MMTF fields as JSON, N, C-alpha, C and O atoms, coordinates in Angstrom:
{
  "mmtfVersion": "1.0.0",
  "mmtfProducer": "UNKNOWN",
  "numBonds": 503,
  "numAtoms": 504,
  "numGroups": 126,
  "numChains": 1,
  "numModels": 1,
  "chainsPerModel": [1],
  "groupsPerChain": [126],
  "chainIdList": ["A"],
  "bondAtomList": [4, 2, 8, 6, 12, 10, 16, 14, 20, 18, 24, 22, 28, 26, 32, 30, 36, 34, 40, 38, 44, 42, 48, 46, 52, 50, 56, 54, 60, 58, 64, 62, 68, 66, 72, 70, 76, 74, 80, 78, 84, 82, 88, 86, 92, 90, 96, 94, 100, 98, 104, 102, 108, 106, 112, 110, 116, 114, 120, 118, 124, 122, 128, 126, 132, 130, 136, 134, 140, 138, 144, 142, 148, 146, 152, 150, 156, 154, 160, 158, 164, 162, 168, 166, 172, 170, 176, 174, 180, 178, 184, 182, 188, 186, 192, 190, 196, 194, 200, 198, 204, 202, 208, 206, 212, 210, 216, 214, 220, 218, 224, 222, 228, 226, 232, 230, 236, 234, 240, 238, 244, 242, 248, 246, 252, 250, 256, 254, 260, 258, 264, 262, 268, 266, 272, 270, 276, 274, 280, 278, 284, 282, 288, 286, 292, 290, 296, 294, 300, 298, 304, 302, 308, 306, 312, 310, 316, 314, 320, 318, 324, 322, 328, 326, 332, 330, 336, 334, 340, 338, 344, 342, 348, 346, 352, 350, 356, 354, 360, 358, 364, 362, 368, 366, 372, 370, 376, 374, 380, 378, 384, 382, 388, 386, 392, 390, 396, 394, 400, 398, 404, 402, 408, 406, 412, 410, 416, 414, 420, 418, 424, 422, 428, 426, 432, 430, 436, 434, 440, 438, 444, 442, 448, 446, 452, 450, 456, 454, 460, 458, 464, 462, 468, 466, 472, 470, 476, 474, 480, 478, 484, 482, 488, 486, 492, 490, 496, 494, 500, 498],
  "bondOrderList": [1, 1, 1, 1, 1, 1, 1, 1, 1, 1, 1, 1, 1, 1, 1, 1, 1, 1, 1, 1, 1, 1, 1, 1, 1, 1, 1, 1, 1, 1, 1, 1, 1, 1, 1, 1, 1, 1, 1, 1, 1, 1, 1, 1, 1, 1, 1, 1, 1, 1, 1, 1, 1, 1, 1, 1, 1, 1, 1, 1, 1, 1, 1, 1, 1, 1, 1, 1, 1, 1, 1, 1, 1, 1, 1, 1, 1, 1, 1, 1, 1, 1, 1, 1, 1, 1, 1, 1, 1, 1, 1, 1, 1, 1, 1, 1, 1, 1, 1, 1, 1, 1, 1, 1, 1, 1, 1, 1, 1, 1, 1, 1, 1, 1, 1, 1, 1, 1, 1, 1, 1, 1, 1, 1, 1],
  "groupList": [{"groupName": "GLN", "atomNameList": ["N", "CA", "C", "O"], "elementList": ["N", "C", "C", "O"], "formalChargeList": [0, 0, 0, 0], "bondAtomList": [1, 0, 2, 1, 3, 2], "bondOrderList": [1, 1, 2], "singleLetterCode": "Q", "chemCompType": "L-PEPTIDE LINKING"}, {"groupName": "VAL", "atomNameList": ["N", "CA", "C", "O"], "elementList": ["N", "C", "C", "O"], "formalChargeList": [0, 0, 0, 0], "bondAtomList": [1, 0, 2, 1, 3, 2], "bondOrderList": [1, 1, 2], "singleLetterCode": "V", "chemCompType": "L-PEPTIDE LINKING"}, {"groupName": "LEU", "atomNameList": ["N", "CA", "C", "O"], "elementList": ["N", "C", "C", "O"], "formalChargeList": [0, 0, 0, 0], "bondAtomList": [1, 0, 2, 1, 3, 2], "bondOrderList": [1, 1, 2], "singleLetterCode": "L", "chemCompType": "L-PEPTIDE LINKING"}, {"groupName": "GLU", "atomNameList": ["N", "CA", "C", "O"], "elementList": ["N", "C", "C", "O"], "formalChargeList": [0, 0, 0, 0], "bondAtomList": [1, 0, 2, 1, 3, 2], "bondOrderList": [1, 1, 2], "singleLetterCode": "E", "chemCompType": "L-PEPTIDE LINKING"}, {"groupName": "SER", "atomNameList": ["N", "CA", "C", "O"], "elementList": ["N", "C", "C", "O"], "formalChargeList": [0, 0, 0, 0], "bondAtomList": [1, 0, 2, 1, 3, 2], "bondOrderList": [1, 1, 2], "singleLetterCode": "S", "chemCompType": "L-PEPTIDE LINKING"}, {"groupName": "GLY", "atomNameList": ["N", "CA", "C", "O"], "elementList": ["N", "C", "C", "O"], "formalChargeList": [0, 0, 0, 0], "bondAtomList": [1, 0, 2, 1, 3, 2], "bondOrderList": [1, 1, 2], "singleLetterCode": "G", "chemCompType": "PEPTIDE LINKING"}, {"groupName": "ALA", "atomNameList": ["N", "CA", "C", "O"], "elementList": ["N", "C", "C", "O"], "formalChargeList": [0, 0, 0, 0], "bondAtomList": [1, 0, 2, 1, 3, 2], "bondOrderList": [1, 1, 2], "singleLetterCode": "A", "chemCompType": "L-PEPTIDE LINKING"}, {"groupName": "ASP", "atomNameList": ["N", "CA", "C", "O"], "elementList": ["N", "C", "C", "O"], "formalChargeList": [0, 0, 0, 0], "bondAtomList": [1, 0, 2, 1, 3, 2], "bondOrderList": [1, 1, 2], "singleLetterCode": "D", "chemCompType": "L-PEPTIDE LINKING"}, {"groupName": "ARG", "atomNameList": ["N", "CA", "C", "O"], "elementList": ["N", "C", "C", "O"], "formalChargeList": [0, 0, 0, 0], "bondAtomList": [1, 0, 2, 1, 3, 2], "bondOrderList": [1, 1, 2], "singleLetterCode": "R", "chemCompType": "L-PEPTIDE LINKING"}, {"groupName": "CYS", "atomNameList": ["N", "CA", "C", "O"], "elementList": ["N", "C", "C", "O"], "formalChargeList": [0, 0, 0, 0], "bondAtomList": [1, 0, 2, 1, 3, 2], "bondOrderList": [1, 1, 2], "singleLetterCode": "C", "chemCompType": "L-PEPTIDE LINKING"}, {"groupName": "THR", "atomNameList": ["N", "CA", "C", "O"], "elementList": ["N", "C", "C", "O"], "formalChargeList": [0, 0, 0, 0], "bondAtomList": [1, 0, 2, 1, 3, 2], "bondOrderList": [1, 1, 2], "singleLetterCode": "T", "chemCompType": "L-PEPTIDE LINKING"}, {"groupName": "PHE", "atomNameList": ["N", "CA", "C", "O"], "elementList": ["N", "C", "C", "O"], "formalChargeList": [0, 0, 0, 0], "bondAtomList": [1, 0, 2, 1, 3, 2], "bondOrderList": [1, 1, 2], "singleLetterCode": "F", "chemCompType": "L-PEPTIDE LINKING"}, {"groupName": "ASN", "atomNameList": ["N", "CA", "C", "O"], "elementList": ["N", "C", "C", "O"], "formalChargeList": [0, 0, 0, 0], "bondAtomList": [1, 0, 2, 1, 3, 2], "bondOrderList": [1, 1, 2], "singleLetterCode": "N", "chemCompType": "L-PEPTIDE LINKING"}, {"groupName": "TYR", "atomNameList": ["N", "CA", "C", "O"], "elementList": ["N", "C", "C", "O"], "formalChargeList": [0, 0, 0, 0], "bondAtomList": [1, 0, 2, 1, 3, 2], "bondOrderList": [1, 1, 2], "singleLetterCode": "Y", "chemCompType": "L-PEPTIDE LINKING"}, {"groupName": "MET", "atomNameList": ["N", "CA", "C", "O"], "elementList": ["N", "C", "C", "O"], "formalChargeList": [0, 0, 0, 0], "bondAtomList": [1, 0, 2, 1, 3, 2], "bondOrderList": [1, 1, 2], "singleLetterCode": "M", "chemCompType": "L-PEPTIDE LINKING"}, {"groupName": "TRP", "atomNameList": ["N", "CA", "C", "O"], "elementList": ["N", "C", "C", "O"], "formalChargeList": [0, 0, 0, 0], "bondAtomList": [1, 0, 2, 1, 3, 2], "bondOrderList": [1, 1, 2], "singleLetterCode": "W", "chemCompType": "L-PEPTIDE LINKING"}, {"groupName": "PRO", "atomNameList": ["N", "CA", "C", "O"], "elementList": ["N", "C", "C", "O"], "formalChargeList": [0, 0, 0, 0], "bondAtomList": [1, 0, 2, 1, 3, 2], "bondOrderList": [1, 1, 2], "singleLetterCode": "P", "chemCompType": "L-PEPTIDE LINKING"}, {"groupName": "LYS", "atomNameList": ["N", "CA", "C", "O"], "elementList": ["N", "C", "C", "O"], "formalChargeList": [0, 0, 0, 0], "bondAtomList": [1, 0, 2, 1, 3, 2], "bondOrderList": [1, 1, 2], "singleLetterCode": "K", "chemCompType": "L-PEPTIDE LINKING"}, {"groupName": "ILE", "atomNameList": ["N", "CA", "C", "O"], "elementList": ["N", "C", "C", "O"], "formalChargeList": [0, 0, 0, 0], "bondAtomList": [1, 0, 2, 1, 3, 2], "bondOrderList": [1, 1, 2], "singleLetterCode": "I", "chemCompType": "L-PEPTIDE LINKING"}, {"groupName": "HIS", "atomNameList": ["N", "CA", "C", "O"], "elementList": ["N", "C", "C", "O"], "formalChargeList": [0, 0, 0, 0], "bondAtomList": [1, 0, 2, 1, 3, 2], "bondOrderList": [1, 1, 2], "singleLetterCode": "H", "chemCompType": "L-PEPTIDE LINKING"}],
  "groupTypeList": [0, 1, 0, 2, 1, 3, 4, 5, 5, 5, 2, 1, 0, 6, 5, 7, 4, 2, 8, 2, 4, 9, 6, 6, 4, 5, 8, 10, 11, 4, 12, 13, 6, 14, 5, 15, 11, 8, 0, 6, 16, 5, 17, 3, 8, 3, 11, 1, 6, 6, 18, 4, 5, 6, 5, 8, 6, 10, 13, 13, 6, 7, 4, 1, 17, 5, 8, 11, 10, 18, 4, 8, 7, 12, 6, 17, 12, 10, 1, 13, 2, 0, 14, 4, 4, 2, 17, 16, 3, 7, 10, 6, 1, 13, 13, 9, 6, 6, 12, 16, 2, 13, 13, 12, 18, 13, 4, 5, 4, 5, 19, 12, 18, 7, 7, 15, 5, 0, 5, 10, 0, 1, 10, 1, 4, 4],
  "groupIdList": [1, 2, 3, 4, 5, 6, 7, 8, 9, 10, 11, 12, 13, 14, 15, 16, 17, 18, 19, 20, 21, 22, 23, 24, 25, 26, 27, 28, 29, 30, 31, 32, 33, 34, 35, 36, 37, 38, 39, 40, 41, 42, 43, 44, 45, 46, 47, 48, 49, 50, 51, 52, 53, 54, 55, 56, 57, 58, 59, 60, 61, 62, 63, 64, 65, 66, 67, 68, 69, 70, 71, 72, 73, 74, 75, 76, 77, 78, 79, 80, 81, 82, 83, 84, 85, 86, 87, 88, 89, 90, 91, 92, 93, 94, 95, 96, 97, 98, 99, 100, 101, 102, 103, 104, 105, 106, 107, 108, 109, 110, 111, 112, 113, 114, 115, 116, 117, 118, 119, 120, 121, 122, 123, 124, 125, 126],
  "secStructList": [7, 7, 3, 3, 3, 3, 3, 7, 7, 3, 3, 3, 3, 6, 6, 7, 7, 3, 3, 3, 3, 3, 3, 3, 3, 1, 1, 7, 4, 4, 4, 1, 3, 3, 3, 3, 3, 3, 3, 7, 6, 6, 1, 7, 3, 3, 3, 3, 3, 3, 3, 7, 6, 6, 1, 7, 7, 3, 3, 3, 7, 6, 6, 6, 6, 6, 6, 3, 3, 3, 3, 3, 3, 6, 6, 6, 6, 3, 3, 3, 3, 3, 3, 7, 1, 7, 7, 4, 4, 4, 7, 3, 3, 3, 3, 3, 3, 3, 3, 1, 7, 2, 2, 2, 2, 2, 6, 1, 7, 7, 6, 6, 7, 7, 3, 3, 7, 7, 7, 3, 3, 3, 3, 3, 3, 7],
  "xCoordList": [9.126, 9.263, 8.455, 8.291, 7.947, 7.244, 7.906, 8.249, 8.073, 8.692, 7.727, 6.756, 7.907, 6.929, 7.384, 8.446, 6.809, 7.248, 6.115, 5.058, 6.45, 5.447, 5.479, 6.532, 4.461, 4.525, 3.431, 2.469, 3.529, 2.384, 2.596, 1.747, 3.692, 3.944, 4.292, 4.533, 4.316, 4.545, 4.332, 4.062, 4.447, 4.209, 2.765, 2.405, 1.99, 0.596, 0.422, 1.218, -0.672, -1.172, -2.212, -2.928, -2.316, -3.237, -4.692, -5.069, -5.472, -6.74, -6.819, -7.899, -5.618, -5.61, -5.755, -5.853, -5.772, -5.903, -4.687, -4.066, -4.383, -3.298, -3.534, -3.962, -3.211, -3.347, -2.005, -1.326, -1.635, -0.489, -0.723, -1.796, 0.154, 0.006, 1.212, 2.326, 1.03, 2.05, 1.873, 0.946, 2.81, 2.757, 3.543, 4.651, 2.914, 3.659, 3.894, 3.17, 4.963, 5.32, 6.098, 6.642, 6.147, 6.849, 6.134, 6.716, 4.884, 4.013, 2.614, 2.322, 1.66, 0.352, -0.19, -0.29, -0.532, -0.959, -2.094, -2.083, -3.101, -4.334, -4.186, -5.037, -3.001, -2.611, -2.019, -1.721, -1.851, -1.226, -2.084, -2.581, -2.201, -2.773, -1.759, -0.549, -2.262, -1.382, -1.66, -2.743, -0.646, -0.861, 0.027, 0.904, -0.271, 0.467, 1.002, 0.201, 2.317, 2.771, 3.441, 3.598, 3.849, 4.572, 5.474, 5.307, 6.436, 7.499, 7.861, 8.305, 7.61, 8.02, 9.402, 9.815, 10.131, 11.432, 11.488, 10.604, 12.344, 12.514, 11.439, 11.297, 10.578, 9.462, 9.622, 10.337, 8.908, 8.857, 7.923, 7.066, 8.17, 7.213, 5.918, 5.836, 4.816, 3.373, 2.418, 2.484, 1.602, 0.616, -0.377, -0.835, -0.781, -1.744, -3.051, -4.133, -2.9, -4.09, -3.71, -2.548, -4.782, -4.471, -5.687, -6.795, -5.43, -6.576, -6.29, -5.157, -7.244, -7.062, -6.892, -7.156, -6.434, -6.073, -7.095, -6.845, -8.396, -9.579, -10.111, -10.907, -9.634, -10.182, -11.466, -12.067, -11.832, -13.155, -13.176, -14.177, -11.877, -11.599, -10.644, -9.632, -10.864, -9.915, -9.875, -10.813, -8.749, -8.525, -7.75, -6.896, -8.006, -7.222, -6.831, -7.459, -5.797, -5.361, -6.406, -7.004, -6.576, -7.496, -7.161, -8.06, -5.874, -5.492, -5.84, -5.916, -6.062, -6.498, -7.985, -8.508, -8.597, -9.861, -10.869, -10.983, -11.574, -12.435, -11.807, -12.46, -10.59, -9.843, -9.039, -8.795, -8.664, -7.822, -8.704, -9.517, -8.462, -9.152, -8.136, -7.438, -8.105, -7.13, -7.953, -9.024, -7.555, -8.229, -7.145, -5.944, -7.58, -6.686, -7.38, -8.602, -6.481, -6.924, -6.15, -5.039, -6.624, -5.835, -5.553, -4.623, -6.29, -5.933, -4.695, -4.022, -4.411, -3.339, -2.194, -1.122, -2.456, -1.342, -0.919, 0.257, -1.939, -1.668, -2.569, -3.732, -2.017, -2.831, -2.712, -1.69, -3.757, -3.806, -4.09, -4.647, -3.663, -4.097, -4.597, -3.757, -5.793, -6.472, -6.455, -6.961, -5.801, -5.614, -6.287, -5.969, -7.316, -7.97, -7.769, -7.234, -8.27, -8.152, -6.816, -6.7, -5.85, -4.406, -3.892, -4.131, -3.268, -2.952, -1.326, -0.721, -0.668, 0.753, 1.3, 2.414, 0.51, 1.109, 0.973, 1.347, 0.496, 0.542, 1.798, 2.042, 2.617, 3.97, 4.777, 4.978, 5.276, 6.1, 6.46, 5.926, 7.347, 7.72, 6.591, 6.432, 5.864, 4.851, 5.429, 6.019, 5.254, 5.768, 4.617, 3.578, 4.808, 3.816, 4.353, 5.553, 3.523, 3.862, 3.151, 1.973, 3.582, 2.847, 3.124, 4.254, 2.091, 2.314, 1.129, -0.018, 1.432, 0.337, -0.759, -1.929, -0.32, -1.359, -1.855, -1.09, -3.231, -3.784, -3.481, -3.279, -3.429, -3.097, -1.784, -1.69, -0.807, 0.539, 0.581, 1.48, -0.469, -0.526, -1.254, -0.767, -2.593, -3.448, -2.986, -3.393, -2.179, -1.76, -0.927, -0.803, -0.334, 0.292, 1.904, 2.627, 2.354, 3.706, 4.825, 5.912, 4.32, 5.259, 6.416, 7.181, 6.477, 7.593, 7.665, 8.769, 6.619, 6.555, 6.466, 6.129, 6.793, 6.627, 8.054, 8.948, 8.161, 9.573, 9.506, 10.545, 8.409, 8.327, 7.905, 6.772, 8.827, 8.532, 8.867, 9.88, 8.152, 8.64, 9.795, 10.213, 10.185, 11.331, 10.846, 11.607, 9.534, 8.922, 8.613, 9.23, 7.694, 7.412, 7.125, 6.458, 7.7, 7.675, 6.34, 5.942, 5.664, 4.367, 4.689, 4.932, 4.657, 4.836, 3.61, 3.211, 2.996, 1.889, 2.172, 2.421, 2.13, 2.385, 1.198, 0.082, 1.364, 0.175, -0.092, -0.96],
  "yCoordList": [5.549, 4.949, 3.675, 2.935, 3.461, 2.204, 1.342, 1.74, 0.041, -0.984, -1.649, -2.185, -1.67, -2.3, -3.299, -3.041, -4.519, -5.554, -6.023, -6.543, -5.787, -6.29, -7.547, -8.129, -8.252, -9.635, -9.897, -9.131, -10.896, -11.158, -10.888, -11.219, -10.31, -10.035, -11.254, -12.332, -11.096, -12.394, -12.109, -10.959, -13.205, -13.135, -13.686, -14.844, -12.698, -13.264, -12.866, -12.111, -13.408, -13.013, -11.896, -11.756, -11.122, -10.04, -10.652, -11.722, -9.839, -10.293, -11.09, -11.335, -11.443, -12.097, -11.252, -10.028, -11.872, -10.906, -11.295, -12.338, -10.484, -10.701, -9.728, -8.582, -10.307, -9.463, -9.372, -10.349, -8.088, -7.733, -7.444, -6.957, -7.701, -7.405, -6.774, -7.107, -5.843, -5.045, -5.076, -4.483, -5.801, -5.989, -4.737, -4.394, -4.116, -3.002, -3.328, -4.108, -2.701, -2.877, -1.67, -0.925, -1.491, -0.539, 0.727, 1.453, 0.975, 1.982, 1.512, 0.433, 2.391, 2.11, 2.142, 3.194, 0.939, 0.939, 1.892, 2.561, 1.836, 2.597, 4.172, 4.909, 4.614, 6.002, 6.452, 7.635, 5.599, 5.861, 5.623, 4.526, 6.642, 6.304, 5.489, 5.69, 4.594, 3.683, 3.908, 4.329, 3.613, 3.741, 2.74, 2.092, 2.665, 1.811, 2.732, 3.472, 2.7, 3.353, 2.323, 1.183, 2.683, 1.769, 2.459, 3.619, 1.7, 2.285, 1.222, 0.098, 1.738, 0.831, 1.166, 2.304, 0.347, 0.578, 1.902, 2.139, 2.634, 4.085, 4.956, 5.914, 4.689, 5.728, 6.196, 5.612, 7.366, 7.988, 7.064, 6.331, 7.17, 6.452, 7.276, 8.483, 6.252, 6.909, 6.449, 5.274, 7.184, 6.844, 5.849, 5.981, 4.832, 3.895, 4.044, 4.335, 3.841, 3.921, 4.367, 4.305, 4.835, 5.276, 4.887, 4.724, 4.739, 4.508, 5.03, 4.906, 5.645, 6.387, 5.353, 4.157, 5.921, 5.058, 4.075, 2.911, 4.692, 3.81, 2.986, 2.076, 3.324, 2.512, 3.18, 2.632, 4.318, 4.809, 5.526, 5.652, 5.972, 6.786, 6.114, 5.623, 6.039, 5.481, 6.369, 7.057, 6.25, 7.187, 6.364, 5.624, 6.437, 5.699, 6.602, 7.636, 6.241, 6.712, 6.339, 5.264, 7.289, 7.034, 5.706, 4.955, 5.439, 4.308, 2.999, 2.004, 2.905, 1.611, 1.71, 0.692, 2.784, 2.921, 1.909, 1.772, 1.225, -0.014, -1.273, -2.242, -1.296, -2.588, -2.936, -4.108, -1.956, -2.223, -1.822, -0.898, -2.586, -2.223, -2.28, -3.272, -1.152, -1.057, -1.302, -0.706, -2.076, -2.39, -2.456, -2.42, -2.545, -2.794, -3.552, -3.536, -4.28, -5.047, -4.494, -4.984, -3.457, -2.852, -3.925, -3.689, -4.948, -5.993, -6.861, -7.46, -6.909, -7.685, -6.763, -7.199, -5.453, -4.384, -4.742, -4.908, -4.835, -5.18, -4.339, -4.076, -3.93, -3.207, -4.157, -4.811, -4.197, -5.108, -4.245, -3.15, -4.824, -4.224, -5.335, -6.041, -5.534, -6.456, -5.842, -4.742, -6.65, -6.084, -7.126, -8.315, -6.542, -7.412, -6.809, -5.733, -7.661, -7.267, -6.567, -5.486, -7.374, -6.781, -6.588, -7.44, -5.596, -5.247, -5.213, -5.11, -5.295, -5.297, -4.067, -4.035, -2.944, -1.643, -1.567, -0.55, -2.529, -2.549, -3.119, -3.077, -3.651, -4.122, -3.092, -2.058, -3.299, -2.36, -3.034, -4.063, -2.374, -2.672, -1.954, -0.755, -2.495, -1.978, -1.772, -2.684, -0.498, -0.167, 0.158, 0.68, -0.136, 0.265, 1.406, 1.428, 2.4, 3.554, 3.876, 3.519, 4.491, 4.873, 6.301, 6.772, 7.003, 8.364, 8.772, 8.379, 9.501, 9.932, 10.747, 10.709, 11.495, 12.257, 11.618, 11.236, 11.5, 10.815, 11.614, 11.1, 13.022, 13.91, 13.546, 13.54, 13.253, 13.029, 11.684, 11.449, 10.845, 9.627, 9.872, 9.64, 10.415, 10.571, 11.754, 11.896, 12.57, 13.709, 13.172, 13.796, 11.933, 11.271, 11.621, 10.868, 12.673, 12.978, 12.163, 11.916, 11.751, 10.825, 11.531, 10.937, 12.756, 13.641, 13.844, 14.091, 13.762, 13.992, 12.578, 12.511, 11.429, 10.092, 9.582, 9.564, 9.175, 8.681, 7.082, 6.45, 6.469, 5.104, 4.34, 4.51, 3.468, 2.667, 1.362, 1.042, 0.525, -0.902, -1.143, -0.245, -2.357, -2.694, -2.849, -2.788, -3.053, -3.331, -4.797, -5.739, -4.909, -6.391, -6.182, -5.25, -7.14, -7.078, -7.596, -8.653, -6.985, -7.479, -7.405, -6.345, -8.545, -8.569, -9.21, -10.319, -8.446, -8.907, -9.103, -8.142, -10.367, -10.686, -10.616, -10.914, -10.268, -10.182, -11.441, -11.53],
  "zCoordList": [15.954, 14.548, 14.481, 15.451, 13.246, 13.017, 11.998, 10.884, 12.49, 11.451, 10.642, 11.175, 9.316, 8.441, 7.608, 7.041, 7.341, 6.678, 5.635, 5.994, 4.383, 3.361, 3.089, 3.348, 2.552, 1.932, 0.97, 0.906, 0.255, -0.657, -2.158, -2.986, -2.47, -3.862, -4.688, -4.144, -5.935, -6.729, -8.175, -8.523, -9.159, -10.453, -10.828, -10.616, -11.414, -11.74, -13.192, -13.752, -13.805, -15.108, -15.089, -14.098, -16.116, -16.296, -15.985, -16.462, -15.119, -14.828, -13.388, -12.85, -12.863, -11.711, -10.461, -10.549, -9.327, -8.174, -7.233, -7.437, -6.262, -5.344, -4.129, -4.261, -2.951, -1.674, -1.112, -0.796, -0.998, -0.141, 1.342, 1.699, 2.135, 3.57, 4.107, 3.704, 5.033, 5.679, 7.204, 7.756, 7.871, 9.248, 9.927, 9.514, 10.95, 11.601, 12.997, 13.616, 13.531, 14.946, 15.406, 14.591, 16.589, 17.276, 17.849, 18.656, 17.426, 18.007, 17.949, 17.435, 18.523, 18.494, 17.051, 16.42, 16.565, 15.136, 14.669, 13.636, 15.631, 15.273, 15.245, 14.747, 15.842, 15.719, 14.392, 14.23, 13.498, 12.262, 10.915, 10.659, 10.16, 8.951, 8.064, 8.168, 7.218, 6.42, 4.942, 4.534, 4.174, 2.681, 1.975, 2.546, 0.682, -0.269, -1.452, -2.024, -1.825, -2.867, -3.705, -3.269, -4.915, -5.841, -6.745, -7.122, -7.077, -8.057, -9.137, -8.908, -10.28, -11.525, -12.018, -11.795, -12.633, -13.111, -13.913, -14.736, -13.73, -14.388, -14.23, -14.989, -13.21, -12.923, -11.622, -10.806, -11.341, -10.033, -9.148, -9.642, -7.812, -6.858, -7.107, -7.337, -6.999, -7.007, -5.978, -5.617, -5.503, -4.648, -5.103, -6.238, -4.329, -4.696, -3.792, -4.301, -2.507, -1.706, -0.258, 0.143, 0.531, 1.831, 2.658, 2.146, 4.009, 4.999, 6.245, 6.709, 6.898, 8.073, 9.273, 9.149, 10.419, 11.605, 12.033, 12.348, 12.02, 12.44, 11.388, 11.619, 10.065, 8.943, 8.303, 7.379, 8.808, 8.41, 6.977, 6.272, 6.677, 5.479, 4.604, 5.105, 3.322, 2.352, 1.035, 0.633, 0.489, -0.865, -1.669, -1.181, -3.034, -4.07, -5.122, -5.347, -5.786, -6.919, -8.078, -8.07, -9.053, -10.165, -10.888, -11.267, -11.066, -11.835, -11.192, -11.912, -9.879, -9.304, -8.743, -8.288, -8.764, -8.219, -8.821, -10.039, -7.947, -8.452, -8.74, -9.128, -8.569, -8.758, -7.448, -7.163, -6.717, -5.522, -4.28, -4.308, -3.235, -1.998, -0.794, -0.584, -0.025, 1.067, 2.388, 2.505, 3.308, 4.456, 5.644, 5.378, 6.866, 8.011, 9.05, 9.193, 9.838, 10.947, 12.115, 12.317, 12.982, 13.916, 15.199, 15.97, 15.353, 16.32, 15.878, 16.716, 14.486, 13.983, 13.617, 13.196, 13.793, 13.376, 11.836, 11.514, 10.986, 9.703, 8.714, 9.019, 7.543, 6.567, 5.325, 5.122, 4.545, 3.321, 2.096, 2.158, 0.988, -0.298, -1.208, -1.765, -1.39, -2.197, -3.57, -3.793, -4.577, -5.913, -6.842, -6.84, -7.699, -8.61, -10.122, -10.388, -10.962, -12.306, -12.678, -13.257, -12.244, -12.414, -13.866, -14.722, -14.107, -15.486, -15.509, -14.442, -16.677, -16.717, -16.236, -15.714, -16.394, -15.913, -14.294, -13.71, -13.678, -12.233, -11.733, -10.527, -12.574, -12.167, -11.627, -12.265, -10.455, -9.689, -8.274, -7.862, -7.661, -6.218, -5.338, -5.567, -4.447, -3.698, -2.329, -1.75, -1.772, -0.481, 0.49, 0.086, 1.672, 2.648, 3.423, 3.695, 3.816, 4.556, 5.728, 5.72, 6.794, 7.924, 8.273, 8.152, 8.71, 9.239, 10.193, 9.98, 11.149, 12.189, 11.52, 11.902, 10.489, 9.735, 8.49, 7.605, 8.43, 7.135, 5.996, 4.896, 6.224, 5.022, 4.352, 3.124, 5.125, 4.592, 3.732, 2.924, 3.987, 3.141, 1.823, 0.716, 2.078, 0.796, -0.033, -1.186, 0.509, -0.403, -1.561, -2.615, -1.312, -2.469, -2.633, -3.285, -2.072, -2.368, -1.786, -2.307, -0.493, 0.205, 0.945, 1.706, 0.68, 1.075, 2.637, 3.123, 3.409, 4.84, 5.58, 6.762, 4.803, 5.454, 5.722, 4.876, 6.983, 7.354, 7.448, 7.259, 7.712, 8.01, 6.72, 6.268, 6.094, 4.952, 5.041, 5.662, 4.499, 4.437, 3.286, 2.554, 3.26, 2.283, 0.845, -0.121, 0.764, -0.591, -0.933, -0.437, -1.746, -2.25, -3.835, -4.283, -4.564, -6.046, -6.466, -5.977, -7.271, -7.968, -9.588, -10.163, -10.159, -11.646, -12.257, -11.899, -13.235, -13.818, -15.312, -16.04, -15.752, -17.096, -18.04, -17.615, -19.202, -20.331, -20.952, -21.82]
}
């Protein structure tokens, strides 16, 4: 099991940038693909971005492509989500997820993922 702790959320204005971090512990970090998901009030959880264990492959939801960047530092056991040009519709609780299989992250369903963080709130005002 991997323990995940997100940080970096907050209240920003539309057009601003924000960087989320997710610190992992418990297993060999580089053996895990990582991802970010989000859930807005009254909506289903949705996939945001994925990164492979070595960081060579990334994948994004169409809604954030070109605005968000996922990266990881395996020496620090941390994955990041750099968010730019934020929009009010980006408002959600953002969750970090880990899985040994990259497919289970970028497939987007989240159904085969057991390791989740507690979430961090991102609120974008118009």
